[in-house]
Biopython code that builds the backbone (N, CA, C, O; Angstrom):
import numpy as np
from Bio.PDB.StructureBuilder import StructureBuilder

atoms = [
    (1, "MET", "N", (0.816, -1.363, -0.020)),
    (1, "MET", "CA", (0.139, -0.166, 0.122)),
    (1, "MET", "C", (1.029, 1.408, 0.073)),
    (1, "MET", "O", (1.758, 1.774, 0.996)),
    (2, "ASP", "N", (0.816, 2.125, -1.058)),
    (2, "ASP", "CA", (1.414, 3.465, -1.363)),
    (2, "ASP", "C", (0.828, 4.406, 0.018)),
    (2, "ASP", "O", (-0.299, 4.340, 0.509)),
    (3, "ALA", "N", (1.891, 5.217, 0.420)),
    (3, "ALA", "CA", (1.542, 6.110, 1.251)),
    (3, "ALA", "C", (0.300, 7.194, 0.711)),
    (3, "ALA", "O", (-0.663, 7.630, 1.342)),
    (4, "ALA", "N", (0.694, 7.427, -0.612)),
    (4, "ALA", "CA", (-0.128, 8.417, -1.328)),
    (4, "ALA", "C", (-1.335, 7.895, -1.591)),
    (4, "ALA", "O", (-2.380, 8.489, -1.328)),
    (5, "LYS", "N", (-1.278, 6.773, -2.118)),
    (5, "LYS", "CA", (-2.574, 5.777, -2.349)),
    (5, "LYS", "C", (-3.506, 5.815, -1.025)),
    (5, "LYS", "O", (-4.623, 6.314, -1.164)),
    (6, "ALA", "N", (-3.198, 5.411, 0.022)),
    (6, "ALA", "CA", (-3.419, 5.137, 1.137)),
    (6, "ALA", "C", (-4.246, 6.511, 1.830)),
    (6, "ALA", "O", (-5.231, 6.541, 2.567)),
    (7, "THR", "N", (-3.596, 7.361, 1.391)),
    (7, "THR", "CA", (-3.989, 8.877, 1.723)),
    (7, "THR", "C", (-5.144, 9.296, 1.001)),
    (7, "THR", "O", (-6.117, 9.743, 1.608)),
    (8, "GLY", "N", (-5.127, 9.208, -0.061)),
    (8, "GLY", "CA", (-6.190, 9.364, -1.186)),
    (8, "GLY", "C", (-7.133, 8.465, -0.798)),
    (8, "GLY", "O", (-8.180, 9.018, -0.461)),
    (9, "ALA", "N", (-7.141, 7.467, -0.736)),
    (9, "ALA", "CA", (-8.102, 6.414, -0.385)),
    (9, "ALA", "C", (-9.012, 6.747, 1.108)),
    (9, "ALA", "O", (-10.220, 6.602, 1.299)),
    (10, "SER", "N", (-8.004, 7.214, 2.000)),
    (10, "SER", "CA", (-8.500, 7.299, 2.992)),
    (10, "SER", "C", (-9.504, 8.852, 3.247)),
    (10, "SER", "O", (-10.358, 8.998, 4.121)),
    (11, "ARG", "N", (-9.117, 9.797, 2.286)),
    (11, "ARG", "CA", (-9.994, 10.905, 2.571)),
    (11, "ARG", "C", (-11.106, 10.506, 1.645)),
    (11, "ARG", "O", (-12.169, 10.764, 2.210)),
    (12, "ILE", "N", (-11.316, 9.955, 0.394)),
    (12, "ILE", "CA", (-12.449, 9.589, -0.156)),
    (12, "ILE", "C", (-13.249, 8.349, 0.725)),
    (12, "ILE", "O", (-14.479, 8.294, 0.719)),
    (13, "THR", "N", (-12.608, 7.592, 1.306)),
    (13, "THR", "CA", (-13.061, 6.805, 2.314)),
    (13, "THR", "C", (-13.993, 7.520, 3.107)),
    (13, "THR", "O", (-15.216, 7.453, 2.982)),
    (14, "VAL", "N", (-13.182, 8.412, 4.173)),
    (14, "VAL", "CA", (-13.748, 9.273, 5.137)),
    (14, "VAL", "C", (-15.060, 10.144, 4.633)),
    (14, "VAL", "O", (-16.088, 10.254, 5.302)),
    (15, "LYS", "N", (-14.818, 10.818, 3.175)),
    (15, "LYS", "CA", (-16.317, 11.291, 2.741)),
    (15, "LYS", "C", (-17.222, 10.650, 2.697)),
    (15, "LYS", "O", (-18.324, 11.102, 3.006)),
    (16, "ASP", "N", (-16.991, 9.029, 2.185)),
    (16, "ASP", "CA", (-17.831, 8.364, 1.635)),
    (16, "ASP", "C", (-18.556, 7.686, 3.059)),
    (16, "ASP", "O", (-19.744, 7.366, 3.016)),
    (17, "HIS", "N", (-17.843, 7.518, 4.166)),
    (17, "HIS", "CA", (-18.227, 6.448, 5.259)),
    (17, "HIS", "C", (-19.243, 7.928, 5.975)),
    (17, "HIS", "O", (-20.300, 7.631, 6.530)),
    (18, "LEU", "N", (-18.835, 9.436, 5.905)),
    (18, "LEU", "CA", (-19.631, 10.265, 6.623)),
    (18, "LEU", "C", (-20.706, 10.115, 6.043)),
    (18, "LEU", "O", (-21.607, 9.840, 6.836)),
    (19, "ARG", "N", (-21.163, 10.201, 4.517)),
    (19, "ARG", "CA", (-22.099, 10.014, 3.882)),
    (19, "ARG", "C", (-23.173, 9.069, 4.295)),
    (19, "ARG", "O", (-24.322, 9.215, 4.710)),
    (20, "ALA", "N", (-22.271, 7.872, 3.995)),
    (20, "ALA", "CA", (-23.110, 6.428, 4.558)),
    (20, "ALA", "C", (-23.772, 6.522, 5.535)),
    (20, "ALA", "O", (-24.966, 6.404, 5.809)),
    (21, "LEU", "N", (-22.496, 6.847, 6.263)),
    (21, "LEU", "CA", (-22.875, 6.734, 8.138)),
    (21, "LEU", "C", (-24.494, 7.609, 8.555)),
    (21, "LEU", "O", (-25.425, 7.265, 9.283)),
    (22, "THR", "N", (-24.257, 8.893, 7.678)),
    (22, "THR", "CA", (-25.351, 9.736, 7.815)),
    (22, "THR", "C", (-26.507, 9.330, 7.128)),
    (22, "THR", "O", (-27.535, 9.749, 7.659)),
    (23, "GLU", "N", (-26.660, 8.703, 6.196)),
    (23, "GLU", "CA", (-27.786, 8.476, 5.340)),
    (23, "GLU", "C", (-28.070, 7.061, 6.307)),
    (23, "GLU", "O", (-29.100, 7.038, 6.980)),
    (24, "GLN", "N", (-27.354, 6.180, 6.337)),
    (24, "GLN", "CA", (-27.976, 4.737, 7.361)),
    (24, "GLN", "C", (-28.282, 5.059, 8.513)),
    (24, "GLN", "O", (-29.193, 4.407, 9.023)),
    (25, "GLY", "N", (-27.605, 6.227, 9.373)),
    (25, "GLY", "CA", (-28.042, 6.873, 10.498)),
    (25, "GLY", "C", (-29.551, 7.115, 10.404)),
    (25, "GLY", "O", (-30.389, 6.452, 11.016)),
    (26, "HIS", "N", (-29.818, 8.157, 9.556)),
    (26, "HIS", "CA", (-31.094, 8.452, 9.085)),
    (26, "HIS", "C", (-31.813, 7.192, 9.279)),
    (26, "HIS", "O", (-32.390, 6.889, 10.323)),
    (27, "LEU", "N", (-31.761, 6.606, 8.419)),
    (27, "LEU", "CA", (-32.551, 5.371, 8.073)),
    (27, "LEU", "C", (-32.923, 4.250, 8.950)),
    (27, "LEU", "O", (-33.985, 3.627, 8.928)),
    (28, "THR", "N", (-31.640, 4.029, 9.932)),
    (28, "THR", "CA", (-31.571, 2.939, 10.881)),
    (28, "THR", "C", (-32.172, 3.705, 12.459)),
    (28, "THR", "O", (-33.143, 3.244, 13.057)),
    (29, "LEU", "N", (-31.497, 4.752, 12.877)),
    (29, "LEU", "CA", (-32.135, 5.492, 13.881)),
    (29, "LEU", "C", (-33.473, 6.380, 13.957)),
    (29, "LEU", "O", (-33.947, 6.917, 14.958)),
    (30, "GLY", "N", (-33.987, 6.396, 12.554)),
    (30, "GLY", "CA", (-35.171, 7.040, 12.551)),
    (30, "GLY", "C", (-36.260, 6.238, 13.160)),
    (30, "GLY", "O", (-36.877, 6.484, 14.197)),
    (31, "PRO", "N", (-36.417, 5.078, 12.216)),
    (31, "PRO", "CA", (-37.462, 4.208, 13.159)),
    (31, "PRO", "C", (-37.058, 3.686, 14.374)),
    (31, "PRO", "O", (-38.004, 3.397, 15.107)),
    (32, "LEU", "N", (-36.049, 3.491, 14.785)),
    (32, "LEU", "CA", (-35.491, 3.311, 16.214)),
    (32, "LEU", "C", (-36.069, 4.557, 17.211)),
    (32, "LEU", "O", (-36.736, 4.285, 18.209)),
    (33, "LEU", "N", (-35.767, 5.844, 16.863)),
    (33, "LEU", "CA", (-35.837, 6.761, 17.512)),
    (33, "LEU", "C", (-37.887, 7.149, 17.637)),
    (33, "LEU", "O", (-38.548, 7.570, 18.587)),
    (34, "ARG", "N", (-38.244, 6.810, 16.409)),
    (34, "ARG", "CA", (-39.877, 6.767, 16.699)),
    (34, "ARG", "C", (-40.414, 5.530, 17.112)),
    (34, "ARG", "O", (-41.644, 5.499, 17.102)),
    (35, "ALA", "N", (-39.801, 4.442, 17.493)),
    (35, "ALA", "CA", (-40.333, 3.169, 18.132)),
    (35, "ALA", "C", (-40.491, 3.350, 19.358)),
    (35, "ALA", "O", (-40.917, 2.437, 20.066)),
]
sb = StructureBuilder()
sb.init_structure("model")
sb.init_model(0)
sb.init_chain("A")
sb.init_seg("    ")
for serial, (resi, resn, name, xyz) in enumerate(atoms, 1):
    if name == "N":
        sb.init_residue(resn, " ", resi, " ")
    sb.init_atom(name, np.array(xyz, "f"), 0.0, 1.0, " ", f" {name:<3s}", serial, name[0])
structure = sb.get_structure()
């Protein structure tokens, strides 16, 4: 794993994770909070 690739991948991964966690969080936590 190259440091450059790892850094670039981590940046994209972090953004994707934040979006995914936010979307999944709303979808999963929404019903749980309502229940």
